[in-house]
C-alpha positions as CSV (number, residue, x, y, z in Angstrom):
1,X,-36.9,-69.4,19.7
2,X,-38.1,-68.7,16.2
3,X,-39.3,-65.3,17.4
4,X,-35.8,-64.5,18.8
5,X,-34.1,-65.6,15.6
6,X,-36.5,-63.5,13.6
7,X,-35.8,-60.5,15.8
8,X,-32.1,-61.0,15.4
9,X,-32.4,-61.1,11.6
10,X,-34.5,-57.9,11.6
11,X,-32.0,-56.2,13.8
12,X,-29.1,-57.3,11.6
13,X,-31.0,-56.2,8.5
14,X,-31.6,-52.8,10.0
15,X,-27.9,-52.3,10.8
16,X,-26.9,-53.4,7.3
17,X,-29.4,-51.0,5.8
18,X,-28.0,-48.1,7.8
19,X,-24.5,-49.0,6.8
20,X,-25.4,-49.2,3.2
21,X,-27.3,-45.9,3.3
22,X,-24.4,-44.2,5.0
23,X,-22.1,-45.6,2.4
24,X,-24.3,-44.4,-0.5
25,X,-24.7,-41.0,1.0
26,X,-20.9,-40.6,1.5
27,X,-20.2,-41.9,-1.9
28,X,-22.7,-39.4,-3.3
29,X,-20.6,-36.6,-1.8
30,X,-17.7,-37.5,-4.0
31,X,-16.4,-34.4,-5.7
32,X,-14.0,-34.0,-8.6
33,X,-11.3,-31.3,-8.5
34,X,-10.6,-28.8,-5.7
35,X,-13.1,-28.0,-3.0
36,X,-13.5,-24.3,-2.1
37,X,-13.3,-23.4,1.6
38,X,-13.0,-20.2,3.6
39,X,-11.4,-19.2,6.9
40,X,-12.3,-16.1,8.7
41,X,-11.4,-14.5,12.0
42,X,-14.0,-14.9,14.7
43,X,-14.2,-11.9,16.9
44,X,-14.3,-12.9,20.6
45,X,-17.2,-11.7,22.7
46,X,-16.5,-8.6,24.7
47,X,-13.3,-7.4,22.9
48,X,-14.5,-3.8,22.4
49,X,-12.2,-1.5,24.6
50,X,-13.5,1.1,26.9
51,X,-11.8,3.8,24.9
52,X,-10.3,3.8,21.4
53,X,-6.6,3.1,21.4
54,X,-4.3,5.8,20.0
55,X,-2.0,3.3,18.2
56,X,-2.0,3.2,14.4
57,X,-0.8,-0.1,12.9
58,X,0.8,-0.3,9.5
59,X,-0.2,-3.8,8.2
60,X,1.9,-5.5,5.6
61,X,0.8,-8.8,3.9
62,X,2.0,-11.9,5.7
63,X,4.5,-14.0,3.6
64,X,3.4,-17.5,2.8
65,X,6.4,-19.7,3.7
66,X,4.6,-23.0,3.7
67,X,6.2,-24.2,0.5
68,X,2.8,-25.0,-1.0
69,X,0.6,-23.6,-3.8
70,X,-0.6,-20.2,-2.6
71,X,-4.3,-21.1,-2.6
72,X,-4.1,-24.7,-1.4
73,X,-5.0,-24.9,2.3
74,X,-5.5,-28.6,2.8
75,X,-6.6,-32.0,1.6
76,X,-9.8,-34.1,1.8
77,X,-9.5,-37.9,1.8
78,X,-12.5,-40.0,1.1
79,X,-11.7,-43.6,2.1
80,X,-14.9,-45.0,0.5
81,X,-14.3,-43.8,-3.0
82,X,-10.5,-43.7,-2.5
83,X,-10.4,-40.1,-3.7
84,X,-8.4,-37.0,-2.7
85,X,-9.3,-33.4,-3.2
86,X,-7.4,-30.2,-2.6
87,X,-9.0,-27.7,-0.2
88,X,-8.5,-24.3,-1.7
89,X,-9.3,-20.7,-0.6
90,X,-10.5,-17.9,-2.8
91,X,-7.4,-15.8,-3.5
92,X,-4.4,-16.9,-1.4
93,X,-3.6,-18.1,2.1
94,X,-1.6,-14.9,2.6
95,X,-4.8,-12.9,1.9
96,X,-6.7,-14.9,4.4
97,X,-4.2,-14.5,7.2
98,X,-3.6,-10.8,6.5
99,X,-7.3,-10.1,6.4
100,X,-7.9,-12.0,9.7
101,X,-5.2,-10.0,11.4
102,X,-6.7,-6.8,10.1
103,X,-10.1,-7.8,11.3
104,X,-8.7,-8.6,14.8
105,X,-7.2,-5.1,15.0
106,X,-10.3,-3.3,13.7
107,X,-12.5,-5.3,16.2
108,X,-10.4,-3.7,19.0
109,X,-10.8,-0.2,17.5
110,X,-7.1,-0.1,16.4
111,X,-6.6,2.0,13.3
112,X,-5.0,0.0,10.5
113,X,-3.2,1.5,7.5
114,X,-2.2,-0.7,4.5
115,X,1.5,-0.7,3.7
116,X,3.6,-2.2,1.0
117,X,5.9,-5.2,1.4
118,X,8.6,-5.6,4.0
119,X,11.5,-8.2,4.0
120,X,11.2,-8.4,7.8
121,X,14.7,-7.0,8.4
122,X,15.5,-3.9,10.3
123,X,17.1,-2.1,7.4
124,X,14.0,-2.8,5.3
125,X,11.5,-1.3,7.8
126,X,9.3,1.0,5.8
127,X,9.0,4.7,6.8
128,X,5.4,5.4,7.6
129,X,3.3,7.7,9.9
130,X,2.2,4.7,12.1
131,X,2.9,3.6,15.6
132,X,3.8,0.1,14.7
133,X,4.6,-1.9,11.5
134,X,3.2,-5.4,11.6
135,X,3.7,-8.4,9.3
136,X,5.2,-11.9,9.5
137,X,5.5,-15.3,8.0
138,X,2.9,-18.1,7.6
139,X,4.6,-21.4,8.6
140,X,1.5,-23.6,8.7
141,X,-2.0,-23.1,7.5
142,X,-3.5,-26.5,6.7
143,X,-6.6,-28.6,7.2
144,X,-7.1,-32.3,6.5
145,X,-10.5,-33.9,6.3
146,X,-10.7,-37.7,6.4
147,X,-14.0,-39.3,5.6
148,X,-15.2,-42.8,6.2
149,X,-18.6,-44.4,6.9
150,X,-20.7,-42.0,8.9
151,X,-17.6,-40.1,10.1
152,X,-15.5,-37.2,9.0
153,X,-12.5,-36.0,11.1
154,X,-11.1,-32.6,10.4
155,X,-7.7,-31.4,11.7
156,X,-6.7,-27.8,11.3
157,X,-3.3,-26.4,12.1
158,X,-2.1,-22.7,12.0
159,X,1.3,-21.4,12.9
160,X,2.4,-17.8,12.2
161,X,5.5,-15.9,13.0
162,X,4.4,-12.3,13.8
163,X,7.0,-9.5,13.5
164,X,6.5,-5.9,14.8
165,X,8.7,-2.9,14.2
166,X,9.0,0.7,15.3
167,X,9.2,2.7,12.1
168,X,10.8,5.7,13.8
169,X,13.6,3.9,15.5
170,X,14.0,1.5,12.6
171,X,14.0,-1.4,15.1
172,X,12.2,-4.7,15.4
173,X,10.5,-4.6,18.8
174,X,8.7,-8.0,18.9
175,X,8.8,-11.4,17.3
176,X,6.1,-13.8,18.4
177,X,5.2,-17.3,17.2
178,X,1.5,-18.0,17.5
179,X,-0.1,-21.4,16.8
180,X,-3.2,-23.5,17.2
181,X,-4.2,-27.1,16.4
182,X,-7.8,-28.4,16.5
183,X,-9.5,-31.7,15.7
184,X,-13.2,-32.0,15.1
185,X,-15.5,-34.9,14.0
186,X,-18.8,-34.9,12.2
187,X,-21.1,-37.5,10.7
188,X,-20.7,-36.3,7.2
189,X,-18.3,-34.1,5.2
190,X,-19.2,-30.5,4.4
191,X,-17.3,-27.5,3.4
192,X,-19.0,-25.5,6.2
193,X,-17.7,-27.9,8.8
194,X,-14.2,-27.6,7.4
195,X,-14.5,-23.9,7.3
196,X,-15.7,-23.7,10.9
197,X,-12.7,-25.7,12.1
198,X,-10.2,-23.7,10.1
199,X,-11.7,-20.4,11.3
200,X,-11.5,-21.5,14.9
201,X,-7.9,-22.6,14.6
202,X,-7.0,-19.3,12.8
203,X,-8.8,-17.2,15.4
204,X,-7.2,-19.0,18.4
205,X,-3.7,-18.4,16.9
206,X,-4.3,-14.7,16.2
207,X,-5.9,-14.1,19.6
208,X,-2.5,-15.0,21.2
209,X,-1.1,-11.7,19.8
210,X,-3.4,-9.8,22.1
211,X,-2.6,-11.8,25.1
212,X,1.1,-11.0,24.7
213,X,2.1,-8.2,27.1
214,X,4.6,-6.5,24.7
215,X,2.0,-6.2,22.0
216,X,-0.7,-5.1,24.5
217,X,1.6,-2.2,25.5
218,X,2.3,-1.3,21.9
219,X,-1.4,-1.3,21.0
220,X,-2.3,1.3,23.6
């Protein structure tokens, strides 16, 4: 009987120690001020076409319509220390989305030319020696990381309105809403884990452009 009680106490002590260690480790991860994160387009395996497309896409920076500070891409909540940090990107969210779209096109051997701004109206379509003018609006680009004892949950959401126009006909030829939402969990918080989740959500949204038949025809 005494042996059983002793074993129970040791077991309880081990659990308590692990909880305390986890709490200390998590509390030690407390950061003051914004946390820098990144989000990049992940090129899917096997996207290289058999022949180079003839299309030339004029890419115009995507407009940030989220109603948030240009560089803020999310929040980190630490329940143990009761602290909140902004998750920020280097540059702006518009930069990140535009760069991701550019990379997705280049990965498919589609020639990209940088163009100036566009108000996304037909009268405002810029004249340019390209097959297609591409831009759009960022509706959602946000990540939330919630940390507790030995657990961090990251939720990333991306929603983009993609607009394509024919610069010769001065006509908008396609408007497509692409979106993605992901939730991932990890034992501890890390910028790398947040970045991986954000990059996956961003990539999943952008890949929907290339599964759209109208865009597929325009990119040939």
